[in-house]
N, C-alpha and C positions, 0 to 999 in steps of 0.2 A: 670943725672942732677936731683937734688931734689928741688922742688918748694914748699914753704909754703904759702898757701893762708890764708888771715886774713880778716874776716868780723867784722869790729870794732863795738863796742857797749859799753854801760856803765854798764848795768846789765849783758849782755852776749856778749862775744867775741867769735865768731866762728873761728875754725882753721881746716885746712886740709892740710896734706902733701902728695904730689904726686911725684913719681919717674918717670922720662921719660928716656927710654933707647931704642935706635934704633926705635924711632917713636911710641913705645908702652908706655902706661901709666898705673900705678897702684897706688892705695892708700896705703900709708905707715901707716896712722893713721889720726884720726879726732876726734873732740870733741868740748868742749866749756869751756872757763874760765867764771865762774859766780861769781858775787859779790853780797852779800846780801843787800837788801833794808834796810834803816835805819842806815847804817854804814856811818860815815863821808866821804865826798868826797875824802879827801886826803888818807884815808885808802883804799878806793876802787881803786883809781888810783895806789897806791903802790902795791896792790895785782895784778892788771893787769900787771904792769911793771915786777914784780918778776916772775910771771907765764910765761910771754913772754920770759924772759931770759932763763927760764928752757926749754921751747919749742924749742927755737933756739939752745940751747946746745944739746937737745935730737935728733932733726931731722937733724941738721947740713945742713940747706938748702944752695943751691948755689944762690938762689934768693927768694925774698918774694914779693908776689902780695897782694896789699891792696885795698879794695874798697874805691873809692873817696867819700868824704863826700858830699852828695847832699843836696839841700835845704830842710829843715824840717819845717813844719808848726808850730810845737811846738818849740818855740825858746829855752826854758829852756832845753828840751831834746837835741836839736841840739848842744847847748853849752856843755852839759855834754858829748855827744858823741865826740865832738871836743877835749875835754880834754883827753878822753880815747885814741883817735886816736893819740894825741900828745905823750903820754907815749909809745904807741905801736911803733911809728916811732923812738922815742928816743932809745928804746931797740934794734931796728934793726940797727940804726946808731952806737950804742955802740959796736955792734958785727962786724961792718965794712962791712955789707952785702948790696948788691944792692937791692933796692925795686922799684917796678913798681906799678902805680896806674891805676885803671880801673873803669869806670862808670858802673852802672848796665846795661845800653844799650850795652856797649862794651862786657860785659860778655855774655849777651844773644846772641849777634851777633856771638861771637866766639864759643859758645857751641851749639846753635840751628841753627844759620844761619839767624836769624831774630831778629833785635834789640828791637822789641816790644813783644817778646814771653812771654807767661804766665810763672809765677814762677814754676808751676808744670812741664811744659815742660823742663825747664832748669834742674830741679832736676832729672827728669827721664832720660834725656840724659846724665847727669853727672854720674848717677848710671851705665848706660849702657857703657859709655866710659871707666869707671874704673873697670868694671866687678864686681860690687857689687851686692849682692843678694837683698838688700833693699835700699830704699832711706835713706841716713844718717839722723839721728836725733841728736840734734835739727836742725831746719831749718838753723840756723846760721852756723852749721858745713857743711851742704850741700852747702850753699852759698860760704863758704870758699873753699871747694873742687872745685866748679865751677870757682872761681877766679884763682886757681892754673891751672886748665885746660885751662882757657883763656890765661894765661901767656905762657903756653906750646905751644899753637897754635901761639901766637904772636911771641914768641922767635924763633920758627921754621920758621915762615914766614920771619923774619929778617935775619936768617942765609941763607935762600934760596936767598933772595934779594942780600945779600952780595956776595954770590958765583956767581951770574949771572952778576955782574957788574965788 
């Protein structure tokens, strides 16, 4: 099973693909889609959309995990991230893929075992789980890998529950 984690953003969209096979996880790739400041909104959204389609074609995920949009104190930034998240979800829907949403607390709980863990702990444990030498950069890519790991744990829990009922 291949899971693509997406950390939505307006300037930077983090992504991380994880393969899960017989309970083992490995990173297939990670990085970021970046859009330059000063470019009109519609052009930035188009770039995110097109790059997402390319990523979905490249990694061919079985599922996509996306961070839920949480309340942002900067309303303008929150709206821009909401627009970006919209085109991300559109690209996933266009490919007919299932997507799952997780809050930052759910990701922390799944990766570290504590929903209020520090970001550094999540990044370090994600690195360890995936057998990476270094914590992925940028942080958005590390967050996206953590989202994929979160879904892998969540999906395996659901399969176990389904088998035991």
